[in-house]
Short mmCIF file of the C-alpha atoms (twelve columns), coordinates in Angstrom:
data_MODEL
# 
_entry.id   MODEL 
# 
loop_
_atom_site.group_PDB 
_atom_site.id 
_atom_site.type_symbol 
_atom_site.label_atom_id 
_atom_site.label_alt_id 
_atom_site.label_comp_id 
_atom_site.label_asym_id 
_atom_site.label_seq_id 
_atom_site.Cartn_x 
_atom_site.Cartn_y 
_atom_site.Cartn_z 
_atom_site.pdbx_PDB_model_num 
ATOM 1   C CA . MET A 1   219.969 133.834 103.112 1 
ATOM 2   C CA . THR A 2   222.287 133.315 100.147 1 
ATOM 3   C CA . THR A 3   219.995 135.447 97.986  1 
ATOM 4   C CA . ILE A 4   220.252 138.383 100.403 1 
ATOM 5   C CA . ARG A 5   224.065 138.155 100.426 1 
ATOM 6   C CA . SER A 6   224.106 138.054 96.639  1 
ATOM 7   C CA . LEU A 7   221.823 141.068 96.459  1 
ATOM 8   C CA . VAL A 8   223.954 143.060 98.956  1 
ATOM 9   C CA . SER A 9   227.129 142.122 97.057  1 
ATOM 10  C CA . ALA A 10  225.587 143.171 93.739  1 
ATOM 11  C CA . LEU A 11  224.449 146.503 95.197  1 
ATOM 12  C CA . ALA A 12  227.902 147.154 96.680  1 
ATOM 13  C CA . ILE A 13  229.601 146.406 93.348  1 
ATOM 14  C CA . GLY A 14  227.095 148.636 91.554  1 
ATOM 15  C CA . ALA A 15  227.763 151.494 93.991  1 
ATOM 16  C CA . VAL A 16  231.542 151.202 93.556  1 
ATOM 17  C CA . LEU A 17  231.222 151.200 89.762  1 
ATOM 18  C CA . THR A 18  228.893 154.199 89.841  1 
ATOM 19  C CA . LEU A 19  231.373 156.154 91.972  1 
ATOM 20  C CA . ALA A 20  234.303 155.150 89.786  1 
ATOM 21  C CA . VAL A 21  232.558 156.272 86.597  1 
ATOM 22  C CA . GLY A 22  231.263 159.475 88.221  1 
ATOM 23  C CA . CYS A 23  234.758 160.532 89.342  1 
ATOM 24  C CA . GLY A 24  236.285 160.433 85.873  1 
ATOM 25  C CA . GLU A 25  237.287 163.585 83.998  1 
ATOM 26  C CA . SER A 26  234.472 165.241 82.204  1 
ATOM 27  C CA . THR A 27  234.794 167.367 79.119  1 
ATOM 28  C CA . PRO A 28  233.538 170.933 79.310  1 
ATOM 29  C CA . PRO A 29  230.328 171.663 77.476  1 
ATOM 30  C CA . ALA A 30  230.764 172.879 73.935  1 
ATOM 31  C CA . THR A 31  230.121 176.552 73.347  1 
ATOM 32  C CA . ASP A 32  228.762 178.191 70.269  1 
ATOM 33  C CA . GLY A 33  231.720 180.598 70.146  1 
ATOM 34  C CA . GLY A 34  229.672 183.425 71.630  1 
ATOM 35  C CA . ASP A 35  230.788 186.163 73.978  1 
ATOM 36  C CA . ALA A 36  231.502 183.897 76.945  1 
ATOM 37  C CA . PRO A 37  235.099 184.336 78.203  1 
ATOM 38  C CA . ALA A 38  237.395 181.337 78.258  1 
ATOM 39  C CA . ALA A 39  237.401 179.528 81.588  1 
ATOM 40  C CA . ASP A 40  241.110 180.175 82.123  1 
ATOM 41  C CA . ALA A 41  241.037 183.832 81.058  1 
ATOM 42  C CA . PRO A 42  241.976 186.250 83.867  1 
ATOM 43  C CA . LYS A 43  239.082 188.209 85.263  1 
ATOM 44  C CA . LYS A 44  239.197 191.978 85.671  1 
ATOM 45  C CA . PRO A 45  238.578 193.315 89.188  1 
ATOM 46  C CA . LEU A 46  235.294 195.091 89.798  1 
ATOM 47  C CA . LEU A 47  237.113 198.045 91.367  1 
ATOM 48  C CA . LYS A 48  240.500 199.505 90.580  1 
ATOM 49  C CA . LYS A 49  243.128 198.791 93.200  1 
ATOM 50  C CA . LYS A 50  244.101 201.844 95.187  1 
ATOM 51  C CA . GLU A 51  247.625 201.937 96.483  1 
ATOM 52  C CA . ILE A 52  247.788 202.657 100.182 1 
ATOM 53  C CA . LEU A 53  250.961 204.521 101.011 1 
ATOM 54  C CA . ASP A 54  252.587 203.873 104.358 1 
ATOM 55  C CA . TRP A 55  253.520 207.483 104.922 1 
ATOM 56  C CA . CYS A 56  252.455 210.207 107.328 1 
ATOM 57  C CA . PRO A 57  252.790 213.421 105.314 1 
ATOM 58  C CA . GLU A 58  252.234 215.554 108.401 1 
ATOM 59  C CA . HIS A 59  255.173 214.125 110.359 1 
ATOM 60  C CA . GLY A 60  257.433 212.799 107.577 1 
ATOM 61  C CA . VAL A 61  257.686 209.212 108.830 1 
ATOM 62  C CA . PRO A 62  256.053 205.912 107.848 1 
ATOM 63  C CA . GLU A 63  252.412 205.946 109.011 1 
ATOM 64  C CA . SER A 64  252.889 202.509 110.563 1 
ATOM 65  C CA . ALA A 65  255.587 203.994 112.838 1 
ATOM 66  C CA . CYS A 66  254.123 207.459 113.525 1 
ATOM 67  C CA . THR A 67  253.823 207.766 117.297 1 
ATOM 68  C CA . ARG A 68  252.306 211.244 117.012 1 
ATOM 69  C CA . CYS A 69  249.343 209.881 115.037 1 
ATOM 70  C CA . ASN A 70  249.165 206.526 116.835 1 
ATOM 71  C CA . ASP A 71  250.228 206.810 120.476 1 
ATOM 72  C CA . THR A 72  249.719 203.070 121.010 1 
ATOM 73  C CA . LEU A 73  253.101 202.601 119.290 1 
ATOM 74  C CA . VAL A 74  254.993 204.511 122.004 1 
ATOM 75  C CA . GLU A 75  255.376 201.560 124.383 1 
ATOM 76  C CA . GLU A 76  256.654 199.373 121.553 1 
ATOM 77  C CA . PHE A 77  259.411 201.886 120.737 1 
ATOM 78  C CA . LYS A 78  260.261 202.300 124.431 1 
ATOM 79  C CA . ALA A 79  260.493 198.522 124.862 1 
ATOM 80  C CA . LYS A 80  263.005 198.393 121.986 1 
ATOM 81  C CA . GLY A 81  265.072 201.165 123.590 1 
ATOM 82  C CA . ASP A 82  264.228 203.464 120.672 1 
ATOM 83  C CA . TRP A 83  262.860 206.457 122.553 1 
ATOM 84  C CA . CYS A 84  263.970 210.061 123.039 1 
ATOM 85  C CA . GLY A 85  262.439 211.115 126.361 1 
ATOM 86  C CA . GLU A 86  263.416 214.750 125.845 1 
ATOM 87  C CA . HIS A 87  261.492 215.154 122.560 1 
ATOM 88  C CA . LYS A 88  258.889 212.413 123.089 1 
ATOM 89  C CA . LEU A 89  259.734 210.655 119.801 1 
ATOM 90  C CA . PRO A 90  261.423 207.449 118.756 1 
ATOM 91  C CA . THR A 91  265.182 208.079 118.655 1 
ATOM 92  C CA . SER A 92  265.100 206.727 115.101 1 
ATOM 93  C CA . GLN A 93  262.813 209.670 114.161 1 
ATOM 94  C CA . CYS A 94  264.195 212.457 116.347 1 
ATOM 95  C CA . LEU A 95  265.649 215.016 113.958 1 
ATOM 96  C CA . GLN A 96  266.469 217.384 116.828 1 
ATOM 97  C CA . CYS A 97  268.884 214.871 118.339 1 
ATOM 98  C CA . ASP A 98  270.176 213.532 115.006 1 
ATOM 99  C CA . PRO A 99  269.618 215.836 112.013 1 
ATOM 100 C CA . SER A 100 271.233 213.242 109.704 1 
ATOM 101 C CA . LEU A 101 268.065 211.145 110.068 1 
ATOM 102 C CA . GLU A 102 266.288 213.532 107.713 1 
ATOM 103 C CA . ALA A 103 268.023 211.958 104.696 1 
ATOM 104 C CA . THR A 104 267.178 208.452 105.934 1 
ATOM 105 C CA . LEU A 105 263.506 209.309 106.400 1 
ATOM 106 C CA . LYS A 106 263.303 211.068 103.026 1 
ATOM 107 C CA . ALA A 107 264.742 207.924 101.406 1 
ATOM 108 C CA . LYS A 108 261.904 205.873 102.957 1 
ATOM 109 C CA . LYS A 109 259.237 208.208 101.565 1 
ATOM 110 C CA . PRO A 110 257.262 206.435 98.825  1 
ATOM 111 C CA . ALA A 111 256.826 208.130 95.464  1 
ATOM 112 C CA . GLY A 112 253.540 210.008 95.339  1 
ATOM 113 C CA . ALA A 113 253.323 210.452 99.106  1 
ATOM 114 C CA . GLY A 114 252.999 214.235 98.938  1 
ATOM 115 C CA . ASP A 115 255.385 217.006 99.805  1 
ATOM 116 C CA . LYS A 116 254.210 218.119 103.223 1 
# 
């Protein structure tokens, strides 16, 4: 019985030592100085990033707020009290009711969004 306990204890100690040694820092493998990039060098993307402009050139408002292109936004504007019932547009976009909004909307237009 004592021999079995000794064997189990020895195996447990061996397992702990194996784990402790295996968890230490390892050094990276040596390279021959070939064409392999450094591990910490930034990688180039496979495709060039295309900027997505949040602008509706047809209606002159941000695409994410264009109720004429996305009618699911209408209820959201109505719930906020931002709705012109006469012109069926958000009040914040209704140039017929407030022509001064044109300057505000032009200021929001991202560069490169087109001139329509």
